[in-house]
N, C-alpha and C positions, 0 to 999 in steps of 0.2 A: 864539254863544259868550258866556260870562259872565266878566267880569274886574273885580275890585274894585281900588280905589286902594290904594297901599301902606299908608296909614294904616288903611283899613278891614280889610285883610288882617291887619295886626298885631293888631287888636282882636278880630277874629272868625274867626281862621284855623281853629279847630277845627270850627266850624259849617260854614265854607266847604268844608273837606275832607269832612266826613261827609255832606254833601248833594251831593257831586260825582259820584256813581256813574252818574247818567243825564244828565250834562252835560259840556261841555268847559270846563275851568277851568285857570287858570295858577297854578303854585306856584313860589315864589322860592327862590333859594339863601340860606343863612344868611350874615349879615354884609354884605348888599348895601344895607341901609338905615341911615341915621343914626338918632339917638334921636327925631327929629321925623318919621321916615317918608320922608325924601327919599333918592333913589337916590345911592349912593356910586360906582356904576359905570354905564355906559350901560345903559338899560333892556333893550335886546335881548341884553345879556350877563348879565342878572340871573336869567333863568329857569332853574329846575332841571328842571321837567318840565311837560307839558301832559297832562291826563287828566280823566276816566277813560272817556269814551264817544266817543272819536274814531272808533271803528269804526262807530258808529251815525249820527253827525251830520255827519261830514266825508266827502264823496264820494271823495276821494283815498284816505283810510285805510280806508274801507269797501271800496273796490275791492281794496286790497292784502290786507286781512283775509280776504275771501271769494274771493280769486283761485283759478283752477283749480289752480295749483301747491300752494297751502295746503290746499285741499280734498283733492287727491290724496294729499298727505302724511298728512293726518289719517286718511284711509281706509286707507292702507298700515299705519298704526299700530293699526288695528282699532277706531277710534272710530266708534260707530254713530249716536249722536245728540248730537254735540258742540254746545255753545252757547258764545257769546262772553260772558264775564262782565265784562271790563274791558280797557282799552287805554291806553297811555301813550307819549308822545314824550319821550325823555330826552336832555338836551342835554350833560351833563357838560362844563360850560364850562371853557375853558382857564384855568389859573392857580389857580382856586379851586373847580372843580366838586366838590361834596361827596362824601365817601366814603359807601358803603352798607355798614353793619355786617353781620356774618354773620347770616344769617336763613334761614328756610324760608318759601316762599310760602304754604304751607298754614297757617302761623300766622295769616295774615290772610284766607285764602280756604279755610276749613275745610269738608270734606265728610265724610259717612258713607256708605259706607266711605271710607277714605283712598285715595290713589292715583288719584283721578279728576280732578285738576287738572294742566294742562300749560301751561307758558309757552312762547311762541314769541318769540324775541329776535332781531331783524334788525339787523345792523350797517349803518348808513347812512354811516359813515366807518370807516376802519381803527381797530380797537380794539387798542391796544398796551400793553405793560407801563408805558410812560411816561404814557399818557393815561387809564388807569383801566379796563383790560379786566376781564372777569369772572374770578373765582377760584372753584373748587369743591372740596369734599371728596369724592373718589370713594367710592361705596358708602354715603354718609350718608343716602340716600333710604330705607334699609331699617330705620331705627331709630325710626320713628314721629315724632310732633310733640312737641317739648319744651315749647312754650308756645303759648297762643292769645290773640289780641286779640279781645275780645268787647264787645258793646254794653252800656253801663251808663247808668243815669240818675241825675242829681243833681236830685231833685225831678222836674220835667217836662222838664228839659234833657238832651238826648242827649249821652252822652260815651262813652268806651271805657276798658277796663281790661284787664290781662293776667292770664291764668290760667297758673300754672306759671312757670318761669324759664328764661332762655336760658343754656345751658352756656357755660363759658369754653372756646372752641375753640382747640386748639393750632394756631398759625400754620403750623407745619411740615406740617400735613395738607393744606393748600390747594394746589391745582395751578392755575396761571394758564392762561387760555384766550384768547390773542391771536388775532384773526381779521381777515381783510381785509374791506373794504367789500363788502356784498352777501351775506355769510355769514349763515346762520340757525343759532341755537343752541336746542336743545330743552331745557327746564328742568323736570324732574320737580318736582311740588309739594312733596316732602319733602326734596329735596337741599339741603344747606347751601351757600350761596354768598355772595359779597361782591364789592365793588369798592373800590379805593383812591381817595383824593382825586386829582384831576387837577391836578398841578402843572406840567404841560407847557404849551407855547404852542399846542397843537392840541386842538380839541374832539373829543368822542367821541359823536356823535349816534347814537341807536338808536330803533327803533320796536319796542315789545313789546306783546303781548296774551296774555290767558289764556283757555284753553278749559276747559270742564268736560264730561266725559261724563255727560250727564243721565240716560241709561238706567240705572235701578236705583240712582240716587244721590240723597241728600238734601243740599241746600245748607243749611248751618247758619243758622237764623234769628237766631243770635247774631253772625254776621259783620257787620262794619261796612258792607259793601257788600251791598245788597239790590236785587233786581229791583223795578221800580216799574210802576204802571199805564201811565205814559208810555213806559217802556222795559223791557219784559220782556227777559230774556236772549235775544238773537236766535239762531236756529239757524245753524250755520256753513255747512251744505250748502244751496245755492240751486238 
């Protein structure tokens, strides 16, 4: 695992994120540091998520990701050669766990053709209206991708930029999806979804990972996340 000090993270968080695809790294909530980089809350309550290669480097999460149940589900959905592209443990801390604004996963994990990315979101605690359950716009997976985050360079320094723009989504279109601990939610790569800030006194832990049907699919070389020599996207089926 790699973890930077708070002050290092504040100074180099973009590089830290962009090089995290084949590593296990820690990402903090907003507002948990003072201006000098000191914690304002207990460190264990400051983490927003851990990612993005838990599925490869941690035996517990590797076992869950490649479990017989997950493989059987993928096969039942007709996935022939799925690979795992990323994974995250999301904490949604009590009282200040950050909101996730409306988005499509394929904005960040773009493929040609579209429709080849699938998120598997496992509730490790009850996800309720109060602690920040997921919300979806039904049918929004049929409208394509409104914007993309792509690699960009400032000189030799890797950065990102957005192509297109995110529509202003009507809040009334979103449907909440509260689930109990142990539930699994399948998330189509183009479906619009969000979660609200957790202002309750209960956390909302979840483990999520994304699959790509690799057969007949091109993973965009412009995506921020790229397979590496150290970690090619591993096949789901074992």
